[in-house]
Residue frames as a rotation matrix with the C-alpha (Angstrom) as fourth column:
MET 1
0.605 0.795 0.047 0.03
0.796 -0.604 -0.035 0.02
0.001 0.059 -0.998 -0.01
GLU 2
0.176 -0.458 0.871 1.15
0.389 -0.780 -0.489 3.49
0.904 0.425 0.041 -0.79
ASP 3
-0.761 -0.514 -0.396 2.62
0.604 -0.338 -0.722 5.74
0.237 -0.789 0.567 1.91
LEU 4
0.280 0.928 0.245 -0.10
0.620 -0.370 0.692 7.46
0.733 -0.042 -0.679 3.83
ARG 5
-0.821 -0.561 -0.107 0.15
0.446 -0.512 -0.734 10.41
0.357 -0.651 0.670 6.09
ILE 6
-0.028 0.833 -0.552 -2.19
0.891 -0.230 -0.392 12.37
-0.454 -0.503 -0.736 8.40
HIS 7
-0.323 0.039 0.945 -3.59
0.602 -0.762 0.238 15.35
0.730 0.646 0.223 6.57
CYS 8
-0.505 0.032 -0.862 -3.81
0.770 -0.433 -0.468 18.49
-0.388 -0.901 0.194 8.68
PHE 9
0.644 0.764 -0.026 -6.14
0.704 -0.606 -0.369 21.45
-0.298 0.219 -0.929 8.51
PRO 10
-0.063 0.878 -0.475 -6.65
-0.584 -0.418 -0.695 23.29
-0.809 0.234 0.539 6.05
ASP 11
-0.970 -0.242 0.009 -6.25
-0.134 0.567 0.813 20.30
-0.202 0.787 -0.583 3.69
LYS 12
-0.368 0.872 -0.323 -9.46
-0.923 -0.302 0.237 20.27
0.109 0.386 0.916 1.65
VAL 13
-0.522 0.156 -0.839 -9.77
-0.108 0.963 0.246 16.42
0.846 0.219 -0.486 1.95
LEU 14
-0.954 0.068 -0.291 -10.79
0.299 0.201 -0.933 16.93
-0.004 -0.977 -0.212 5.57
LYS 15
-0.594 0.753 -0.284 -13.95
-0.523 -0.630 -0.574 18.79
-0.611 -0.193 0.768 4.52
GLN 16
-0.508 0.378 -0.774 -15.07
-0.755 0.238 0.611 16.18
0.415 0.895 0.165 2.06
LYS 17
0.311 0.683 0.661 -17.72
-0.875 0.478 -0.082 13.56
-0.372 -0.552 0.746 2.66
ALA 18
-0.755 -0.631 0.182 -16.52
-0.534 0.751 0.389 9.88
-0.382 0.197 -0.903 2.47
GLY 19
-0.053 0.673 -0.738 -18.29
-0.898 0.291 0.330 7.44
0.436 0.680 0.589 0.17
LYS 20
0.637 0.447 0.629 -19.90
-0.669 0.725 0.162 4.16
-0.384 -0.524 0.761 1.30
ILE 21
-0.613 -0.789 0.039 -17.92
-0.721 0.578 0.382 1.03
-0.324 0.206 -0.923 1.09
THR 22
0.357 0.859 -0.366 -19.69
-0.934 0.341 -0.110 -1.48
0.030 0.381 0.924 -1.10
ARG 23
0.793 -0.130 -0.595 -17.28
0.020 0.982 -0.189 -4.38
0.609 0.138 0.781 -0.72
ILE 24
0.715 -0.534 0.450 -15.01
-0.583 -0.101 0.806 -5.40
-0.385 -0.839 -0.384 2.09
ASP 25
0.894 -0.419 -0.160 -11.90
0.139 0.598 -0.790 -6.50
0.427 0.683 0.592 0.14
ASN 26
0.228 -0.906 -0.357 -8.16
0.972 0.235 0.026 -6.56
0.060 -0.353 0.934 0.71
THR 27
-0.358 -0.352 0.865 -7.96
0.412 -0.891 -0.191 -2.85
0.838 0.288 0.464 -0.03
VAL 28
0.530 0.621 0.577 -10.28
-0.365 -0.447 0.817 -2.10
0.765 -0.644 -0.010 2.90
LYS 29
0.896 -0.206 -0.393 -8.37
0.423 0.663 0.618 -4.56
0.133 -0.720 0.681 5.10
GLU 30
-0.120 -0.988 0.095 -4.92
0.949 -0.142 -0.283 -3.16
0.293 0.056 0.955 4.24
LEU 31
-0.171 0.043 0.984 -6.20
0.051 -0.997 0.053 0.49
0.984 0.059 0.168 4.64
SER 32
0.820 0.511 0.259 -7.59
-0.219 -0.138 0.966 -0.28
0.529 -0.849 -0.002 8.14
GLU 33
0.629 -0.682 -0.373 -4.36
0.777 0.555 0.296 -1.99
0.005 -0.476 0.879 9.15
LYS 34
-0.254 -0.753 0.607 -2.36
0.752 -0.548 -0.365 0.97
0.608 0.364 0.706 7.84
MET 35
0.186 0.467 0.864 -4.62
-0.108 -0.865 0.491 3.43
0.977 -0.185 -0.110 9.60
LEU 36
0.969 0.091 -0.230 -4.25
0.189 0.325 0.927 1.63
0.159 -0.941 0.298 12.97
GLU 37
0.228 -0.967 -0.114 -0.51
0.972 0.233 -0.038 1.81
0.064 -0.102 0.993 12.47
ILE 38
-0.308 -0.223 0.925 -0.57
0.412 -0.907 -0.082 5.49
0.858 0.356 0.371 11.66
MET 39
0.551 0.666 0.502 -2.93
-0.197 -0.481 0.854 6.26
0.811 -0.569 -0.134 14.56
LYS 40
0.868 -0.299 -0.396 -0.78
0.493 0.431 0.756 4.32
-0.055 -0.851 0.521 17.12
GLY 41
-0.109 -0.964 0.241 2.43
0.960 -0.166 -0.227 6.06
0.259 0.206 0.944 15.78
ALA 42
-0.405 0.027 0.914 0.77
0.089 -0.994 0.069 9.42
0.910 0.110 0.400 16.39
SER 43
-0.925 0.003 -0.379 -0.47
0.373 0.186 -0.909 8.39
0.067 -0.983 -0.173 19.79
GLY 44
-0.592 0.806 0.010 -4.02
-0.710 -0.528 0.467 8.98
0.382 0.269 0.884 18.63
ILE 45
-0.697 0.436 0.569 -7.16
-0.211 0.634 -0.744 7.18
-0.685 -0.639 -0.350 19.66
GLY 46
0.403 0.821 0.405 -9.10
0.383 0.251 -0.889 7.40
-0.831 0.513 -0.214 16.45
LEU 47
-0.675 -0.559 -0.481 -8.49
-0.263 -0.426 0.865 8.08
-0.689 0.711 0.141 12.75
ALA 48
0.513 0.852 0.107 -10.97
-0.018 0.136 -0.991 8.45
-0.858 0.506 0.085 9.86
SER 49
0.208 -0.430 0.878 -9.97
0.846 0.530 0.059 7.55
-0.490 0.731 0.474 6.24
ASN 50
0.703 0.021 0.711 -10.20
0.523 -0.693 -0.496 11.05
0.483 0.721 -0.498 4.95
GLN 51
0.870 -0.493 -0.007 -7.59
-0.313 -0.563 0.765 12.03
-0.381 -0.663 -0.644 7.48
VAL 52
-0.090 -0.923 0.375 -5.21
0.037 0.373 0.927 9.99
-0.995 0.097 0.001 5.42
GLY 53
-0.580 -0.145 -0.801 -6.55
-0.642 -0.524 0.559 11.17
-0.501 0.839 0.211 2.13
LYS 54
-0.960 0.261 -0.104 -8.91
0.136 0.755 0.641 8.36
0.246 0.601 -0.760 1.37
LEU 55
-0.617 0.770 0.164 -12.61
-0.787 -0.608 -0.107 9.02
0.018 -0.195 0.981 1.02
PHE 56
-0.414 0.458 -0.787 -14.13
0.081 0.879 0.470 5.70
0.907 0.131 -0.401 2.19
ARG 57
0.391 0.560 0.731 -16.56
-0.720 -0.309 0.622 5.42
0.574 -0.769 0.282 5.24
LEU 58
0.467 -0.404 -0.787 -13.96
0.528 0.841 -0.118 3.72
0.709 -0.360 0.606 7.28
ALA 59
0.317 -0.411 0.855 -12.67
-0.733 -0.678 -0.054 4.76
0.601 -0.609 -0.517 10.76
VAL 60
0.055 -0.407 -0.912 -10.50
0.488 0.807 -0.331 3.00
0.871 -0.427 0.243 13.44
ILE 61
0.488 0.057 0.871 -10.46
-0.691 -0.584 0.425 3.59
0.533 -0.810 -0.245 17.12
GLY 62
0.547 -0.388 -0.742 -7.98
0.524 0.850 -0.058 2.07
0.653 -0.357 0.668 19.51
ASN 63
-0.515 -0.851 0.099 -5.27
0.281 -0.277 -0.919 2.74
0.810 -0.445 0.382 22.12
LEU 64
-0.019 0.661 0.750 -7.92
-0.814 -0.446 0.372 2.53
0.580 -0.604 0.547 24.77
PRO 65
-0.678 -0.357 -0.643 -6.81
-0.077 0.904 -0.421 -0.39
0.731 -0.236 -0.640 26.97
ASP 66
-0.952 0.295 0.080 -9.18
-0.061 0.073 -0.995 0.44
-0.300 -0.953 -0.051 29.76
ILE 67
-0.136 0.962 -0.235 -12.16
-0.681 -0.263 -0.683 0.55
-0.720 0.068 0.691 27.36
LEU 68
0.670 0.369 -0.644 -11.48
-0.737 0.437 -0.516 -1.68
0.090 0.820 0.565 24.36
ASP 69
0.539 -0.489 0.685 -9.85
-0.011 0.810 0.586 -5.15
-0.842 -0.324 0.432 24.34
GLU 70
-0.369 -0.587 0.721 -9.00
0.788 0.213 0.577 -4.61
-0.492 0.781 0.384 20.68
PRO 71
-0.875 -0.100 -0.474 -9.27
-0.102 -0.918 0.382 -1.86
-0.474 0.383 0.793 18.18
LEU 72
0.195 0.975 0.108 -12.60
0.251 0.057 -0.966 -1.00
-0.948 0.216 -0.234 16.51
ILE 73
-0.952 -0.296 0.078 -12.71
0.146 -0.215 0.966 -1.09
-0.269 0.930 0.248 12.79
LEU 74
-0.091 0.975 -0.203 -15.85
0.165 -0.186 -0.969 0.79
-0.982 -0.122 -0.144 11.71
ILE 75
-0.950 -0.141 0.278 -17.00
0.275 0.042 0.961 0.29
-0.148 0.989 -0.001 8.15
ASN 76
-0.472 0.799 0.373 -20.02
0.145 -0.347 0.927 2.31
0.869 0.492 0.048 7.00
PRO 77
-0.753 0.133 -0.645 -20.74
0.657 0.105 -0.746 3.38
-0.032 -0.986 -0.167 10.58
GLU 78
-0.264 0.718 0.645 -24.03
0.085 -0.648 0.757 5.08
0.961 0.254 0.110 11.52
ILE 79
-0.998 0.069 0.000 -25.35
-0.008 -0.115 -0.993 6.48
-0.068 -0.991 0.116 14.72
ASN 80
-0.538 0.840 -0.069 -28.95
0.443 0.351 0.825 5.41
0.717 0.414 -0.561 15.12
ASP 81
0.658 0.752 0.033 -29.81
0.348 -0.343 0.873 6.93
0.667 -0.563 -0.487 18.43
SER 82
-0.484 -0.875 0.018 -28.30
0.413 -0.247 -0.877 8.89
0.772 -0.416 0.481 21.21
GLU 83
0.593 0.670 -0.446 -28.91
0.655 -0.081 0.751 10.20
0.468 -0.738 -0.487 24.77
GLY 84
0.684 -0.237 -0.690 -27.87
0.550 -0.454 0.701 13.11
-0.479 -0.859 -0.180 26.94
TRP 85
0.733 -0.481 0.481 -25.23
0.083 -0.639 -0.765 15.87
0.675 0.601 -0.428 26.45
THR 86
0.638 -0.611 -0.468 -21.81
0.581 -0.016 0.814 16.57
-0.505 -0.791 0.345 27.75
THR 87
0.863 -0.481 0.156 -19.05
-0.256 -0.681 -0.686 19.06
0.436 0.552 -0.710 27.04
GLN 88
0.695 -0.718 0.044 -15.47
0.295 0.340 0.893 18.03
-0.656 -0.607 0.448 27.29
ASP 89
0.149 -0.742 -0.653 -12.10
-0.720 -0.534 0.443 19.02
-0.678 0.404 -0.614 25.95
GLU 90
0.736 0.074 0.673 -11.35
0.382 0.775 -0.504 17.34
-0.558 0.628 0.542 22.50
GLY 91
-0.057 -0.799 -0.598 -8.37
-0.583 -0.460 0.670 17.28
-0.810 0.387 -0.440 20.20
CYS 92
0.927 0.331 0.177 -7.64
-0.013 0.500 -0.866 15.87
-0.375 0.801 0.467 16.76
LEU 93
0.102 -0.923 0.370 -4.64
0.617 0.351 0.705 14.45
-0.780 0.157 0.605 14.98
SER 94
0.049 -0.008 0.999 -5.53
0.952 -0.302 -0.049 16.77
0.302 0.953 -0.007 12.07
PHE 95
0.666 0.085 0.741 -5.26
-0.080 -0.980 0.185 19.79
0.742 -0.183 -0.645 14.44
PRO 96
0.165 -0.641 -0.749 -2.06
0.798 0.533 -0.281 19.06
0.580 -0.551 0.600 16.34
GLY 97
-0.717 -0.680 -0.152 -1.31
0.577 -0.457 -0.678 21.02
0.392 -0.573 0.720 19.44
VAL 98
-0.754 0.544 0.368 -4.77
-0.626 -0.765 -0.152 22.54
0.199 -0.345 0.917 20.14
SER 99
-0.737 0.584 -0.341 -7.93
0.622 0.783 -0.004 21.43
0.264 -0.215 -0.940 21.80
ALA 100
-0.723 0.513 0.464 -11.31
-0.565 -0.824 0.030 22.94
0.398 -0.240 0.885 22.70
ALA 101
-0.701 0.590 0.400 -14.45
-0.141 0.436 -0.889 22.05
-0.699 -0.679 -0.222 24.76
VAL 102
-0.760 0.480 -0.438 -16.92
-0.451 0.096 0.887 20.31
0.468 0.872 0.144 22.40
ARG 103
-0.240 0.804 0.544 -20.54
-0.790 0.163 -0.591 19.39
-0.564 -0.572 0.596 23.16
ARG 104
-0.638 0.096 -0.764 -21.44
-0.481 0.725 0.493 15.73
0.601 0.682 -0.416 22.16
ARG 105
0.462 0.880 -0.108 -23.95
-0.592 0.397 0.701 13.11
0.660 -0.260 0.705 23.12
VAL 106
0.007 -0.385 0.923 -23.21
-0.968 0.229 0.102 11.08
-0.250 -0.894 -0.371 26.29
LYS 107
-0.299 0.049 0.953 -24.47
-0.084 0.993 -0.077 7.84
-0.950 -0.103 -0.293 25.00
ILE 108
-0.166 0.241 -0.956 -24.88
-0.976 -0.180 0.124 6.56
-0.142 0.954 0.265 21.39
TYR 109
0.260 0.235 0.937 -26.24
0.056 0.965 -0.257 3.49
-0.964 0.119 0.237 19.67
ALA 110
0.003 -0.373 -0.928 -24.41
-0.915 -0.376 0.149 2.72
-0.405 0.848 -0.342 16.39
THR 111
0.743 0.100 0.662 -24.18
0.167 0.930 -0.328 0.13
-0.649 0.354 0.674 13.75
PHE 112
0.237 -0.719 -0.653 -21.24
-0.923 -0.376 0.079 -0.72
-0.303 0.584 -0.753 11.47
TRP 113
0.934 -0.054 -0.352 -19.70
-0.110 0.897 -0.429 -3.56
0.339 0.439 0.832 9.51
ASN 114
0.432 -0.867 0.248 -16.47
-0.441 0.037 0.897 -5.25
-0.786 -0.497 -0.366 10.63
LEU 115
-0.298 -0.734 -0.610 -13.76
-0.902 0.009 0.431 -6.84
-0.311 0.679 -0.665 8.52
LYS 116
-0.879 0.026 0.476 -15.52
0.012 0.999 -0.032 -10.17
-0.476 -0.023 -0.879 8.67
GLU 117
-0.821 0.571 -0.004 -18.44
-0.162 -0.226 0.960 -8.65
0.547 0.789 0.278 6.78
GLU 118
-0.376 0.688 -0.621 -20.65
0.895 0.444 -0.050 -8.89
0.242 -0.574 -0.782 9.89
GLU 119
0.025 0.450 0.893 -23.09
-0.033 -0.892 0.450 -6.14
0.999 -0.041 -0.008 10.84
MET 120
-0.579 -0.314 -0.752 -22.25
0.740 0.185 -0.647 -5.00
0.343 -0.931 0.125 14.39
LYS 121
0.560 0.679 0.475 -24.21
0.244 -0.683 0.689 -2.95
0.792 -0.270 -0.548 16.97
ILE 122
-0.511 -0.708 -0.487 -22.55
0.696 -0.008 -0.718 -1.02
0.504 -0.707 0.496 19.71
GLU 123
0.788 0.605 0.113 -23.88
0.383 -0.625 0.680 0.89
0.482 -0.493 -0.724 22.63
ALA 124
-0.274 -0.953 -0.132 -21.18
0.802 -0.150 -0.579 3.33
0.531 -0.264 0.805 23.74
GLN 125
0.897 0.441 0.021 -20.99
0.360 -0.759 0.542 6.01
0.255 -0.479 -0.840 26.42
GLY 126
0.648 -0.646 -0.403 -18.56
0.141 -0.419 0.897 8.48
-0.748 -0.638 -0.181 27.86
PHE 127
-0.064 -0.860 -0.506 -15.14
-0.518 -0.405 0.754 8.68
-0.853 0.310 -0.419 26.12
LEU 128
-0.701 -0.191 0.687 -15.83
0.339 0.759 0.556 5.90
-0.628 0.623 -0.467 23.65
ALA 129
0.350 0.872 0.343 -19.05
0.845 -0.136 -0.518 7.59
-0.405 0.471 -0.784 22.45
ARG 130
0.589 -0.205 -0.782 -17.22
-0.179 -0.976 0.121 10.81
-0.788 0.069 -0.611 22.07
ALA 131
-0.477 -0.878 -0.029 -14.50
-0.308 0.136 0.942 9.19
-0.823 0.458 -0.335 19.90
ILE 132
-0.402 0.457 0.793 -17.06
0.800 0.597 0.062 7.36
-0.445 0.660 -0.606 17.69
GLN 133
0.667 0.722 -0.185 -18.94
0.570 -0.654 -0.497 10.69
-0.480 0.226 -0.848 17.18
HIS 134
0.234 -0.703 -0.671 -15.59
-0.416 -0.696 0.585 12.55
-0.878 0.142 -0.456 16.33
GLU 135
-0.723 -0.620 0.305 -14.61
-0.031 0.469 0.883 10.00
-0.690 0.629 -0.358 13.79
LEU 136
-0.129 0.777 0.616 -18.10
0.924 0.319 -0.210 9.81
-0.360 0.542 -0.759 12.14
ASP 137
0.617 0.279 -0.736 -18.02
0.151 -0.960 -0.237 13.54
-0.772 0.035 -0.634 11.92
HIS 138
-0.356 -0.869 -0.344 -14.77
-0.379 -0.202 0.903 13.30
-0.854 0.452 -0.257 9.93
LEU 139
-0.708 0.081 0.702 -16.45
0.544 0.696 0.469 10.88
-0.451 0.713 -0.537 7.49
ASP 140
0.465 0.846 0.262 -19.14
0.863 -0.367 -0.348 13.59
-0.198 0.388 -0.900 6.89
GLY 141
-0.100 -0.559 0.823 -16.54
0.717 -0.614 -0.330 16.30
0.690 0.557 0.462 6.39
ILE 142
0.783 0.454 0.425 -17.24
-0.033 -0.652 0.757 17.81
0.621 -0.607 -0.496 9.75
LEU 143
-0.209 -0.956 -0.207 -14.30
0.358 0.122 -0.926 18.90
0.910 -0.267 0.317 11.89
TYR 144
-0.036 0.341 -0.939 -14.52
0.984 0.178 0.027 19.36
0.177 -0.923 -0.342 15.68
PRO 145
-0.884 -0.204 -0.420 -14.08
0.278 -0.953 -0.123 23.26
-0.375 -0.225 0.899 15.38
ASP 146
-0.740 0.649 0.178 -17.25
0.000 -0.265 0.964 23.24
0.673 0.713 0.196 13.35
HIS 147
0.058 0.756 -0.652 -19.10
0.776 0.377 0.507 22.55
0.628 -0.535 -0.565 16.71
LEU 148
-0.514 -0.379 -0.769 -17.79
0.812 -0.505 -0.294 25.72
-0.277 -0.776 0.567 18.32
SER 149
0.630 0.658 -0.412 -19.20
0.501 -0.750 -0.432 29.09
-0.593 0.066 -0.802 18.38
PHE 150
0.843 -0.303 0.444 -17.88
0.302 -0.418 -0.857 31.60
0.445 0.857 -0.261 15.79
LEU 151
0.626 -0.578 0.523 -15.66
-0.695 -0.718 0.039 33.28
0.353 -0.388 -0.851 18.37
SER 152
0.533 -0.407 0.742 -14.39
-0.449 0.607 0.656 30.08
-0.717 -0.682 0.141 19.90
ARG 153
0.778 -0.140 0.613 -13.62
0.538 0.653 -0.533 28.71
-0.325 0.745 0.583 16.46
GLN 154
0.784 -0.460 0.417 -11.69
-0.007 -0.678 -0.735 31.78
0.621 0.573 -0.535 15.50
LEU 155
0.476 -0.621 0.623 -9.64
-0.869 -0.225 0.440 31.74
-0.133 -0.751 -0.647 18.75
LEU 156
0.589 -0.293 0.753 -8.88
0.069 0.947 0.314 27.97
-0.805 -0.133 0.578 18.22
LEU 157
0.774 -0.251 0.582 -7.81
0.632 0.239 -0.737 28.55
0.046 0.938 0.344 14.57
ARG 158
0.736 -0.543 0.405 -5.65
-0.409 -0.833 -0.374 31.52
0.540 0.110 -0.835 15.50
LYS 159
0.434 -0.554 0.710 -3.97
-0.705 0.281 0.651 29.45
-0.560 -0.783 -0.269 18.33
TYR 160
0.657 -0.177 0.733 -3.51
0.398 0.907 -0.137 26.53
-0.640 0.381 0.667 15.73
GLY 161
0.861 -0.322 0.393 -1.95
0.277 -0.350 -0.895 28.84
0.425 0.880 -0.213 13.22
LYS 162
0.557 -0.654 0.511 0.54
-0.793 -0.602 0.094 30.04
0.246 -0.458 -0.854 15.82
LYS 163
0.422 -0.302 0.855 1.41
-0.458 0.743 0.488 26.46
-0.783 -0.597 0.175 16.91
LYS 164
-0.270 -0.387 0.882 1.80
0.527 0.707 0.472 24.93
-0.806 0.592 0.013 13.47
ALA 165
-0.362 0.094 -0.927 2.13
-0.707 -0.676 0.207 26.81
-0.608 0.731 0.311 10.18
PRO 166
0.566 0.642 0.517 -0.17
-0.156 0.700 -0.697 24.82
-0.809 0.314 0.496 7.83
SER 167
-0.684 -0.726 0.065 1.62
-0.154 0.231 0.961 22.91
-0.713 0.647 -0.270 5.05
PHE 168
0.364 0.822 -0.438 -0.01
-0.654 -0.109 -0.749 23.03
-0.663 0.559 0.498 1.68
């Protein structure tokens, strides 16, 4: 597989919506393995395919030993229902060095396909629910600063610009 890298804001691929996966083949399996490797190497807990420049509805979540026994590979994930609200600090591998308080659902009910082509259901709450919501947003071209007020978003982007000059 080609060399992949994490795309950082303001890369346009981050604002594009990922397309549905119609067949779980070796390309999907290899991409998910590579994404897990990249995520772990960056000390992240989640990564969506458009963050590595691929527009497939594929996300991985891992590096959570207290929550997950093994990484989650989410193919064509969908949130079907949710409960409650919470606001917590959130960061992103595509916005290195900055974070902000983001309002998300406390509990979610989601479906996805795994690499064995099985439809899976998950009930997640707390940090795992936040991570799933964050990665599914990526697949829809939504970035966590999009959840902030105009002023908070401008402050975050100004701080981000000072920490890391965007590479084009």
